[in-house]
FIVOGU-594338 format. One line per field, with one value per residue: residue number from 1; residue in three letters; x, y, z of N, C-alpha, C, CB in turn. Coordinates in steps of 0.02 Angstrom, whole numbers, plus 50000, padded with zeros to 5 digits. Glycine has a CB too. Layout:
N
pos c(NUM / ...)
code c(ALA / ...)
n_east c(X / ...)
n_north c(Y / ...)
n_up c(Z / ...)
ca_east c(X / ...)
ca_north c(Y / ...)
ca_up c(Z / ...)
c_east c(X / ...)
c_north c(Y / ...)
c_up c(Z / ...)
cb_east c(X / ...)
cb_north c(Y / ...)
cb_up c(Z / ...)
***
This chain:
173
pos c(1 / 2 / 3 / 4 / 5 / 6 / 7 / 8 / 9 / 10 / 11 / 12 / 13 / 14 / 15 / 16 / 17 / 18 / 19 / 20 / 21 / 22 / 23 / 24 / 25 / 26 / 27 / 28 / 29 / 30 / 31 / 32 / 33 / 34 / 35 / 36 / 37 / 38 / 39 / 40 / 41 / 42 / 43 / 44 / 45 / 46 / 47 / 48 / 49 / 50 / 51 / 52 / 53 / 54 / 55 / 56 / 57 / 58 / 59 / 60 / 61 / 62 / 63 / 64 / 65 / 66 / 67 / 68 / 69 / 70 / 71 / 72 / 73 / 74 / 75 / 76 / 77 / 78 / 79 / 80 / 81 / 82 / 83 / 84 / 85 / 86 / 87 / 88 / 89 / 90 / 91 / 92 / 93 / 94 / 95 / 96 / 97 / 98 / 99 / 100 / 101 / 102 / 103 / 104 / 105 / 106 / 107 / 108 / 109 / 110 / 111 / 112 / 113 / 114 / 115 / 116 / 117 / 118 / 119 / 120 / 121 / 122 / 123 / 124 / 125 / 126 / 127 / 128 / 129 / 130 / 131 / 132 / 133 / 134 / 135 / 136 / 137 / 138 / 139 / 140 / 141 / 142 / 143 / 144 / 145 / 146 / 147 / 148 / 149 / 150 / 151 / 152 / 153 / 154 / 155 / 156 / 157 / 158 / 159 / 160 / 161 / 162 / 163 / 164 / 165 / 166 / 167 / 168 / 169 / 170 / 171 / 172 / 173)
code c(MET / ASN / PHE / ASN / ILE / ARG / ALA / ALA / THR / LYS / VAL / ASP / CYS / LYS / ASP / ILE / SER / ARG / LEU / ILE / MET / ASP / LEU / ALA / VAL / HIS / ASP / LYS / MET / SER / ASP / GLN / VAL / THR / LEU / SER / CYS / GLU / GLU / LEU / GLN / ARG / ASP / GLY / PHE / SER / GLN / ASN / PRO / LEU / PHE / GLU / CYS / LEU / VAL / ALA / GLU / VAL / PRO / GLU / GLU / ASN / LYS / SER / LYS / GLU / GLY / PHE / THR / VAL / VAL / GLY / PHE / ALA / LEU / TYR / PHE / TYR / ILE / TYR / CYS / THR / TRP / LYS / GLY / ARG / SER / MET / TYR / LEU / GLU / ASP / LEU / TYR / VAL / MET / PRO / GLU / PHE / ARG / GLY / PHE / GLY / ILE / GLY / LYS / GLY / LEU / LEU / SER / ASN / VAL / ALA / LYS / VAL / ALA / LYS / GLU / LYS / GLN / CYS / ALA / ARG / LEU / GLN / LEU / ASN / VAL / LEU / ASP / TRP / ASN / THR / PRO / SER / ARG / ASP / PHE / TYR / ALA / THR / ARG / GLY / ALA / GLN / ASP / VAL / THR / VAL / LYS / GLU / GLY / TRP / HIS / LEU / VAL / HIS / PHE / ASP / GLY / LYS / SER / LEU / ASP / ARG / LEU / ALA / LYS / GLU / THR / ARG / GLN / ASN)
n_east c(50030 / 50022 / 50096 / 50131 / 50237 / 50253 / 50282 / 50183 / 50074 / 49971 / 49855 / 49836 / 49801 / 49663 / 49649 / 49749 / 49704 / 49591 / 49660 / 49732 / 49630 / 49587 / 49700 / 49689 / 49583 / 49608 / 49719 / 49646 / 49606 / 49529 / 49457 / 49558 / 49597 / 49603 / 49643 / 49635 / 49594 / 49623 / 49701 / 49827 / 49853 / 49907 / 50008 / 50087 / 50123 / 50159 / 50263 / 50367 / 50360 / 50314 / 50324 / 50353 / 50284 / 50244 / 50140 / 50064 / 50005 / 49883 / 49836 / 49699 / 49609 / 49640 / 49591 / 49517 / 49377 / 49289 / 49322 / 49448 / 49617 / 49724 / 49815 / 49885 / 50019 / 50153 / 50214 / 50339 / 50459 / 50593 / 50728 / 50827 / 50968 / 51055 / 51161 / 51194 / 51156 / 51082 / 50927 / 50778 / 50603 / 50483 / 50320 / 50206 / 50160 / 50047 / 49933 / 49796 / 49708 / 49652 / 49752 / 49879 / 50016 / 50060 / 50188 / 50179 / 50192 / 50318 / 50378 / 50352 / 50410 / 50545 / 50567 / 50562 / 50676 / 50770 / 50754 / 50798 / 50932 / 50971 / 50964 / 51067 / 51047 / 51067 / 50996 / 50829 / 50699 / 50552 / 50386 / 50290 / 50148 / 50141 / 50046 / 50044 / 50089 / 50102 / 50145 / 50269 / 50342 / 50349 / 50429 / 50557 / 50594 / 50661 / 50767 / 50748 / 50781 / 50721 / 50717 / 50665 / 50661 / 50798 / 50867 / 50789 / 50725 / 50591 / 50433 / 50374 / 50258 / 50192 / 50040 / 49889 / 49802 / 49926 / 50029 / 49990 / 49999 / 50134 / 50197 / 50153 / 50242 / 50357 / 50505 / 50494 / 50606)
n_north c(49939 / 50107 / 50231 / 50390 / 50469 / 50608 / 50767 / 50816 / 50952 / 51087 / 51072 / 50942 / 50906 / 50863 / 50744 / 50670 / 50670 / 50603 / 50476 / 50470 / 50431 / 50331 / 50234 / 50253 / 50158 / 50044 / 50019 / 49999 / 50111 / 50202 / 50299 / 50376 / 50470 / 50645 / 50747 / 50895 / 50933 / 51052 / 51082 / 51000 / 51066 / 51194 / 51125 / 51070 / 51143 / 51283 / 51413 / 51369 / 51203 / 51077 / 50949 / 50821 / 50774 / 50630 / 50600 / 50472 / 50449 / 50411 / 50380 / 50470 / 50368 / 50250 / 50280 / 50254 / 50155 / 50232 / 50355 / 50422 / 50477 / 50512 / 50399 / 50340 / 50394 / 50456 / 50517 / 50604 / 50675 / 50755 / 50713 / 50696 / 50602 / 50571 / 50484 / 50458 / 50574 / 50676 / 50621 / 50534 / 50524 / 50416 / 50433 / 50388 / 50278 / 50234 / 50140 / 50137 / 49997 / 49929 / 49962 / 49900 / 49803 / 49832 / 49890 / 50022 / 50066 / 50019 / 50114 / 50236 / 50222 / 50206 / 50334 / 50408 / 50365 / 50408 / 50547 / 50574 / 50527 / 50636 / 50720 / 50702 / 50612 / 50484 / 50385 / 50309 / 50306 / 50211 / 50153 / 50001 / 49929 / 49773 / 49664 / 49688 / 49609 / 49596 / 49732 / 49736 / 49620 / 49679 / 49791 / 49735 / 49657 / 49725 / 49784 / 49844 / 49846 / 49762 / 49852 / 49822 / 49688 / 49661 / 49755 / 49781 / 49910 / 50026 / 50102 / 50248 / 50376 / 50539 / 50590 / 50707 / 50707 / 50664 / 50732 / 50863 / 50859 / 50833 / 50945 / 51049 / 51031 / 51117 / 51211 / 51384 / 51505)
n_up c(49996 / 49963 / 50041 / 50152 / 50245 / 50350 / 50429 / 50564 / 50556 / 50626 / 50583 / 50579 / 50707 / 50735 / 50676 / 50745 / 50862 / 50877 / 50833 / 50953 / 51044 / 50987 / 51015 / 51141 / 51172 / 51116 / 51213 / 51319 / 51398 / 51393 / 51472 / 51523 / 51448 / 51438 / 51364 / 51264 / 51091 / 51068 / 51171 / 51121 / 50996 / 51046 / 51141 / 51060 / 50932 / 50953 / 50983 / 51065 / 51059 / 51147 / 51107 / 50962 / 50816 / 50699 / 50549 / 50477 / 50301 / 50197 / 50016 / 49948 / 49882 / 49945 / 50077 / 50237 / 50298 / 50371 / 50310 / 50326 / 50298 / 50356 / 50448 / 50555 / 50669 / 50763 / 50910 / 50986 / 51101 / 51153 / 51291 / 51427 / 51468 / 51596 / 51595 / 51459 / 51386 / 51259 / 51220 / 51144 / 51187 / 51139 / 51141 / 51087 / 50966 / 50848 / 50731 / 50639 / 50647 / 50522 / 50437 / 50472 / 50443 / 50325 / 50322 / 50390 / 50530 / 50539 / 50460 / 50519 / 50645 / 50599 / 50532 / 50651 / 50716 / 50621 / 50641 / 50775 / 50763 / 50670 / 50780 / 50851 / 50950 / 51087 / 51104 / 51094 / 51171 / 51250 / 51313 / 51325 / 51351 / 51468 / 51437 / 51285 / 51182 / 51031 / 51000 / 51084 / 51030 / 50899 / 50926 / 50978 / 50881 / 50792 / 50860 / 50992 / 51163 / 51308 / 51455 / 51592 / 51607 / 51579 / 51660 / 51767 / 51788 / 51850 / 51799 / 51865 / 51917 / 51957 / 51978 / 51974 / 52138 / 52194 / 52146 / 52152 / 52298 / 52306 / 52249 / 52346 / 52440 / 52424 / 52473 / 52543 / 52525)
ca_east c(50005 / 50043 / 50085 / 50168 / 50259 / 50267 / 50280 / 50112 / 50037 / 49924 / 49781 / 49817 / 49774 / 49597 / 49660 / 49784 / 49668 / 49572 / 49710 / 49750 / 49576 / 49602 / 49741 / 49667 / 49530 / 49643 / 49763 / 49585 / 49620 / 49492 / 49433 / 49599 / 49604 / 49580 / 49682 / 49583 / 49621 / 49648 / 49789 / 49867 / 49872 / 49943 / 50079 / 50141 / 50125 / 50173 / 50331 / 50406 / 50332 / 50335 / 50325 / 50342 / 50240 / 50241 / 50079 / 50063 / 49945 / 49871 / 49809 / 49623 / 49589 / 49645 / 49566 / 49485 / 49308 / 49260 / 49351 / 49511 / 49662 / 49779 / 49812 / 49938 / 50044 / 50212 / 50218 / 50403 / 50497 / 50662 / 50741 / 50897 / 50984 / 51121 / 51213 / 51195 / 51148 / 51016 / 50875 / 50710 / 50553 / 50434 / 50272 / 50160 / 50158 / 49991 / 49921 / 49733 / 49693 / 49656 / 49820 / 49925 / 50044 / 50089 / 50239 / 50169 / 50213 / 50391 / 50398 / 50338 / 50451 / 50611 / 50580 / 50565 / 50745 / 50791 / 50754 / 50841 / 50999 / 50985 / 50971 / 51118 / 51014 / 51108 / 50941 / 50764 / 50651 / 50472 / 50352 / 50244 / 50110 / 50157 / 50004 / 50036 / 50148 / 50131 / 50200 / 50322 / 50365 / 50364 / 50493 / 50597 / 50611 / 50685 / 50820 / 50736 / 50795 / 50673 / 50755 / 50631 / 50687 / 50876 / 50889 / 50747 / 50692 / 50507 / 50402 / 50339 / 50256 / 50157 / 49979 / 49815 / 49819 / 49997 / 50072 / 49969 / 50040 / 50210 / 50218 / 50153 / 50308 / 50419 / 50526 / 50506 / 50666)
ca_north c(50003 / 50174 / 50291 / 50449 / 50493 / 50685 / 50807 / 50836 / 51018 / 51099 / 51061 / 50873 / 50898 / 50835 / 50688 / 50648 / 50670 / 50543 / 50411 / 50455 / 50405 / 50251 / 50207 / 50233 / 50108 / 49982 / 50003 / 49986 / 50149 / 50262 / 50331 / 50416 / 50528 / 50716 / 50809 / 50907 / 50944 / 51128 / 51077 / 50970 / 51121 / 51225 / 51115 / 51039 / 51184 / 51352 / 51452 / 51318 / 51165 / 51016 / 50880 / 50847 / 50721 / 50619 / 50571 / 50433 / 50468 / 50357 / 50431 / 50470 / 50300 / 50205 / 50308 / 50221 / 50150 / 50304 / 50428 / 50463 / 50477 / 50515 / 50329 / 50328 / 50432 / 50434 / 50579 / 50609 / 50728 / 50757 / 50706 / 50708 / 50558 / 50588 / 50444 / 50448 / 50640 / 50689 / 50554 / 50548 / 50467 / 50399 / 50442 / 50346 / 50255 / 50205 / 50136 / 50101 / 49914 / 49913 / 49981 / 49873 / 49751 / 49880 / 49933 / 50096 / 50071 / 50015 / 50181 / 50291 / 50203 / 50223 / 50403 / 50438 / 50363 / 50444 / 50626 / 50561 / 50525 / 50696 / 50777 / 50686 / 50577 / 50434 / 50334 / 50311 / 50274 / 50201 / 50104 / 49952 / 49886 / 49712 / 49621 / 49706 / 49552 / 49611 / 49788 / 49709 / 49589 / 49729 / 49834 / 49680 / 49624 / 49792 / 49794 / 49865 / 49803 / 49764 / 49862 / 49813 / 49627 / 49674 / 49807 / 49797 / 49973 / 50021 / 50152 / 50275 / 50448 / 50565 / 50642 / 50703 / 50731 / 50655 / 50776 / 50919 / 50851 / 50851 / 51021 / 51086 / 51029 / 51155 / 51262 / 51439 / 51554)
ca_up c(50007 / 49955 / 50109 / 50146 / 50330 / 50361 / 50508 / 50578 / 50562 / 50673 / 50543 / 50585 / 50766 / 50750 / 50662 / 50809 / 50930 / 50856 / 50837 / 51018 / 51070 / 50953 / 51041 / 51212 / 51162 / 51115 / 51267 / 51374 / 51447 / 51353 / 51505 / 51566 / 51398 / 51456 / 51324 / 51205 / 51031 / 51081 / 51212 / 51071 / 50963 / 51102 / 51152 / 50994 / 50880 / 50979 / 50980 / 51096 / 51069 / 51210 / 51075 / 50879 / 50777 / 50625 / 50535 / 50414 / 50256 / 50122 / 49955 / 49957 / 49852 / 50009 / 50129 / 50292 / 50300 / 50396 / 50272 / 50342 / 50247 / 50405 / 50482 / 50599 / 50709 / 50812 / 50957 / 51027 / 51124 / 51179 / 51349 / 51436 / 51505 / 51641 / 51586 / 51390 / 51356 / 51219 / 51205 / 51127 / 51210 / 51095 / 51178 / 51059 / 50898 / 50830 / 50668 / 50638 / 50628 / 50447 / 50386 / 50499 / 50402 / 50266 / 50350 / 50406 / 50595 / 50529 / 50425 / 50561 / 50690 / 50567 / 50526 / 50718 / 50725 / 50586 / 50685 / 50834 / 50739 / 50659 / 50827 / 50897 / 51023 / 51080 / 51125 / 51085 / 51214 / 51247 / 51349 / 51310 / 51405 / 51477 / 51386 / 51229 / 51155 / 50968 / 50999 / 51119 / 50971 / 50845 / 50946 / 50989 / 50809 / 50760 / 50898 / 51050 / 51225 / 51370 / 51515 / 51639 / 51613 / 51593 / 51730 / 51822 / 51794 / 51848 / 51776 / 51914 / 51889 / 52001 / 51944 / 52007 / 52190 / 52227 / 52104 / 52196 / 52361 / 52313 / 52230 / 52407 / 52493 / 52423 / 52540 / 52524 / 52540)
c_east c(50050 / 50041 / 50148 / 50182 / 50274 / 50267 / 50211 / 50108 / 49997 / 49864 / 49779 / 49806 / 49712 / 49614 / 49703 / 49763 / 49623 / 49594 / 49728 / 49695 / 49569 / 49643 / 49732 / 49619 / 49562 / 49696 / 49694 / 49607 / 49579 / 49479 / 49490 / 49618 / 49570 / 49602 / 49631 / 49623 / 49651 / 49713 / 49834 / 49894 / 49935 / 50020 / 50121 / 50157 / 50125 / 50244 / 50382 / 50383 / 50368 / 50335 / 50333 / 50316 / 50249 / 50181 / 50092 / 49996 / 49947 / 49832 / 49725 / 49597 / 49603 / 49630 / 49531 / 49405 / 49279 / 49283 / 49406 / 49559 / 49738 / 49763 / 49841 / 49986 / 50109 / 50228 / 50278 / 50411 / 50559 / 50675 / 50820 / 50914 / 51053 / 51173 / 51243 / 51208 / 51088 / 50989 / 50813 / 50677 / 50509 / 50364 / 50218 / 50165 / 50104 / 49980 / 49849 / 49740 / 49699 / 49705 / 49875 / 49953 / 50064 / 50152 / 50247 / 50204 / 50281 / 50417 / 50392 / 50414 / 50540 / 50628 / 50585 / 50646 / 50801 / 50807 / 50791 / 50911 / 51019 / 51008 / 51032 / 51102 / 51051 / 51055 / 50860 / 50727 / 50585 / 50454 / 50296 / 50222 / 50127 / 50112 / 50008 / 50083 / 50161 / 50158 / 50261 / 50367 / 50390 / 50433 / 50554 / 50635 / 50667 / 50752 / 50800 / 50753 / 50736 / 50714 / 50721 / 50637 / 50759 / 50905 / 50858 / 50721 / 50611 / 50482 / 50363 / 50319 / 50198 / 50109 / 49921 / 49837 / 49886 / 50042 / 50042 / 49998 / 50109 / 50240 / 50212 / 50196 / 50356 / 50433 / 50525 / 50569 / 50641)
c_north c(50061 / 50212 / 50336 / 50465 / 50564 / 50708 / 50823 / 50918 / 51028 / 51087 / 50981 / 50867 / 50850 / 50754 / 50641 / 50631 / 50616 / 50474 / 50419 / 50413 / 50331 / 50202 / 50197 / 50167 / 50048 / 49973 / 49986 / 50038 / 50216 / 50324 / 50392 / 50486 / 50591 / 50758 / 50813 / 50931 / 51026 / 51121 / 51051 / 51016 / 51163 / 51208 / 51093 / 51101 / 51264 / 51363 / 51401 / 51248 / 51112 / 50956 / 50887 / 50770 / 50711 / 50591 / 50518 / 50446 / 50424 / 50415 / 50412 / 50405 / 50234 / 50222 / 50259 / 50192 / 50219 / 50372 / 50448 / 50438 / 50471 / 50444 / 50304 / 50387 / 50429 / 50502 / 50561 / 50678 / 50710 / 50756 / 50708 / 50643 / 50567 / 50537 / 50441 / 50525 / 50651 / 50630 / 50573 / 50495 / 50472 / 50398 / 50390 / 50338 / 50206 / 50197 / 50109 / 50035 / 49893 / 49914 / 49957 / 49821 / 49775 / 49905 / 50003 / 50107 / 50063 / 50092 / 50234 / 50287 / 50229 / 50287 / 50430 / 50432 / 50405 / 50534 / 50619 / 50556 / 50587 / 50751 / 50755 / 50649 / 50514 / 50375 / 50355 / 50270 / 50272 / 50153 / 50065 / 49925 / 49805 / 49657 / 49637 / 49668 / 49582 / 49682 / 49762 / 49676 / 49645 / 49771 / 49794 / 49657 / 49680 / 49812 / 49815 / 49822 / 49803 / 49790 / 49838 / 49734 / 49635 / 49693 / 49803 / 49877 / 49967 / 50087 / 50184 / 50355 / 50480 / 50604 / 50648 / 50731 / 50701 / 50708 / 50865 / 50921 / 50876 / 50926 / 51063 / 51085 / 51061 / 51191 / 51331 / 51470 / 51604)
c_up c(49997 / 50020 / 50118 / 50226 / 50312 / 50437 / 50495 / 50569 / 50618 / 50639 / 50563 / 50655 / 50769 / 50726 / 50720 / 50860 / 50921 / 50856 / 50922 / 51051 / 51050 / 50992 / 51112 / 51209 / 51154 / 51177 / 51328 / 51423 / 51424 / 51412 / 51547 / 51504 / 51424 / 51413 / 51261 / 51145 / 51035 / 51118 / 51158 / 51040 / 50987 / 51122 / 51115 / 50938 / 50897 / 50956 / 51010 / 51116 / 51102 / 51156 / 51001 / 50868 / 50718 / 50612 / 50468 / 50381 / 50204 / 50075 / 49985 / 49932 / 49913 / 50082 / 50176 / 50276 / 50313 / 50356 / 50291 / 50303 / 50311 / 50453 / 50532 / 50610 / 50743 / 50846 / 50989 / 51051 / 51137 / 51255 / 51363 / 51475 / 51530 / 51624 / 51506 / 51364 / 51318 / 51202 / 51172 / 51159 / 51155 / 51140 / 51165 / 50984 / 50881 / 50749 / 50672 / 50620 / 50571 / 50407 / 50425 / 50438 / 50334 / 50273 / 50364 / 50483 / 50588 / 50499 / 50472 / 50604 / 50658 / 50556 / 50601 / 50733 / 50678 / 50621 / 50742 / 50805 / 50716 / 50714 / 50877 / 50951 / 51029 / 51109 / 51121 / 51128 / 51216 / 51314 / 51317 / 51369 / 51413 / 51445 / 51304 / 51191 / 51076 / 50954 / 51045 / 51052 / 50912 / 50862 / 50945 / 50922 / 50774 / 50811 / 50969 / 51108 / 51291 / 51437 / 51570 / 51661 / 51627 / 51647 / 51787 / 51848 / 51803 / 51826 / 51832 / 51895 / 51957 / 51959 / 51995 / 52079 / 52228 / 52199 / 52147 / 52252 / 52353 / 52302 / 52293 / 52444 / 52476 / 52472 / 52502 / 52546 / 52574)
cb_east c(49981 / 50000 / 50074 / 50124 / 50339 / 50209 / 50337 / 50090 / 49995 / 49927 / 49780 / 49868 / 49760 / 49529 / 49687 / 49815 / 49629 / 49565 / 49794 / 49763 / 49520 / 49643 / 49788 / 49624 / 49485 / 49679 / 49826 / 49581 / 49698 / 49409 / 49398 / 49676 / 49572 / 49600 / 49776 / 49524 / 49563 / 49593 / 49798 / 49838 / 49818 / 49903 / 50089 / 50095 / 50071 / 50165 / 50329 / 50427 / 50306 / 50263 / 50258 / 50428 / 50177 / 50294 / 50023 / 50074 / 49944 / 49805 / 49834 / 49587 / 49642 / 49707 / 49526 / 49487 / 49287 / 49284 / 49314 / 49535 / 49650 / 49777 / 49826 / 49974 / 50007 / 50284 / 50155 / 50468 / 50473 / 50692 / 50709 / 50916 / 50973 / 51107 / 51189 / 51124 / 51201 / 51024 / 50849 / 50694 / 50513 / 50454 / 50253 / 50097 / 50219 / 49940 / 49973 / 49688 / 49631 / 49623 / 49834 / 49900 / 49997 / 50050 / 50280 / 50080 / 50183 / 50408 / 50354 / 50260 / 50434 / 50617 / 50521 / 50513 / 50758 / 50742 / 50677 / 50820 / 51008 / 50934 / 50896 / 51146 / 50925 / 51182 / 50956 / 50750 / 50660 / 50445 / 50329 / 50269 / 50031 / 50162 / 49927 / 50040 / 50112 / 50083 / 50167 / 50293 / 50306 / 50297 / 50487 / 50552 / 50529 / 50616 / 50862 / 50675 / 50867 / 50640 / 50771 / 50568 / 50672 / 50900 / 50881 / 50784 / 50711 / 50469 / 50365 / 50383 / 50218 / 50195 / 49942 / 49775 / 49765 / 50030 / 50048 / 49905 / 50045 / 50245 / 50169 / 50112 / 50339 / 50423 / 50615 / 50456 / 50703)
cb_north c(50005 / 50207 / 50249 / 50510 / 50450 / 50728 / 50886 / 50812 / 51028 / 51166 / 51079 / 50823 / 50961 / 50879 / 50695 / 50679 / 50738 / 50552 / 50419 / 50517 / 50445 / 50255 / 50232 / 50298 / 50120 / 49977 / 50079 / 49900 / 50155 / 50231 / 50283 / 50361 / 50511 / 50741 / 50790 / 50966 / 50929 / 51177 / 51012 / 50929 / 51158 / 51211 / 51085 / 50964 / 51164 / 51358 / 51527 / 51345 / 51157 / 51001 / 50840 / 50880 / 50731 / 50578 / 50632 / 50354 / 50540 / 50267 / 50400 / 50531 / 50288 / 50184 / 50358 / 50275 / 50099 / 50315 / 50490 / 50462 / 50559 / 50595 / 50290 / 50272 / 50435 / 50400 / 50593 / 50588 / 50756 / 50815 / 50650 / 50780 / 50503 / 50586 / 50379 / 50410 / 50654 / 50730 / 50514 / 50551 / 50477 / 50326 / 50505 / 50368 / 50225 / 50244 / 50095 / 50130 / 49890 / 49944 / 50069 / 49844 / 49696 / 49941 / 49926 / 50118 / 50024 / 49949 / 50199 / 50281 / 50117 / 50196 / 50440 / 50396 / 50295 / 50431 / 50656 / 50493 / 50478 / 50712 / 50792 / 50738 / 50558 / 50447 / 50315 / 50298 / 50289 / 50158 / 50134 / 49903 / 49891 / 49706 / 49631 / 49772 / 49452 / 49596 / 49865 / 49652 / 49543 / 49782 / 49864 / 49625 / 49614 / 49858 / 49840 / 49881 / 49832 / 49685 / 49929 / 49839 / 49587 / 49716 / 49880 / 49767 / 50014 / 50004 / 50133 / 50266 / 50450 / 50601 / 50610 / 50615 / 50727 / 50582 / 50761 / 50920 / 50779 / 50808 / 51056 / 51077 / 50968 / 51193 / 51245 / 51471 / 51582)
cb_up c(50068 / 49904 / 50192 / 50103 / 50374 / 50324 / 50528 / 50660 / 50508 / 50703 / 50441 / 50558 / 50789 / 50703 / 50601 / 50829 / 50952 / 50813 / 50776 / 51054 / 51051 / 50883 / 51026 / 51249 / 51105 / 51046 / 51287 / 51412 / 51459 / 51315 / 51538 / 51600 / 51327 / 51519 / 51297 / 51225 / 50973 / 51128 / 51289 / 51028 / 50963 / 51157 / 51190 / 50942 / 50840 / 51062 / 51026 / 51148 / 51024 / 51291 / 51090 / 50820 / 50777 / 50597 / 50522 / 50429 / 50228 / 50137 / 49847 / 49917 / 49775 / 50012 / 50108 / 50353 / 50350 / 50475 / 50281 / 50413 / 50186 / 50451 / 50451 / 50575 / 50745 / 50771 / 51010 / 50987 / 51176 / 51153 / 51368 / 51476 / 51475 / 51725 / 51611 / 51361 / 51314 / 51155 / 51274 / 51052 / 51285 / 51060 / 51172 / 51078 / 50882 / 50861 / 50631 / 50595 / 50639 / 50417 / 50367 / 50567 / 50396 / 50255 / 50320 / 50405 / 50642 / 50474 / 50363 / 50609 / 50701 / 50508 / 50482 / 50776 / 50720 / 50532 / 50713 / 50873 / 50689 / 50630 / 50870 / 50919 / 51022 / 51118 / 51199 / 51024 / 51261 / 51166 / 51402 / 51267 / 51385 / 51540 / 51407 / 51224 / 51153 / 50921 / 51030 / 51181 / 50945 / 50838 / 51019 / 51019 / 50754 / 50760 / 50865 / 51051 / 51253 / 51384 / 51526 / 51621 / 51556 / 51557 / 51721 / 51873 / 51733 / 51925 / 51722 / 51979 / 51787 / 52050 / 51866 / 52008 / 52223 / 52214 / 51997 / 52210 / 52382 / 52265 / 52170 / 52440 / 52508 / 52376 / 52581 / 52537 / 52482)
***
């Protein structure tokens, strides 16, 4: 199937929002999505964007059953590893189910890797749900290492009330 990988624009945010919700449904976490299309536009397409995004687009003749031509996305941002230096974090990579198996996911991933190399990143990092064997296999066959098993790292985060509580514990000078 013919497809194109390109940098997302502000106009793509409606499609990216749709794909984010599709991914959340796939991950069985749709109740956790609170991000609006407007926030996505602000955060990714302002003077100092917090993320970058690539989209996969098919020609009009190959559009989805629902009429969409933007059928996948990869959203990433830069992080800094105190051991390795510049790094990139791939927040999400998603391709609509009817467009899987045509190399679109691989195209998105390899294009993200190309950007990482161009920006002199030492690593490309991401998380995959433990039950998502197809995605874990997809990344592993392309050389990804599962550091959860290899090094014993655990993903932790603060959000909601725990983030609020932690922020209130700052010391004032």
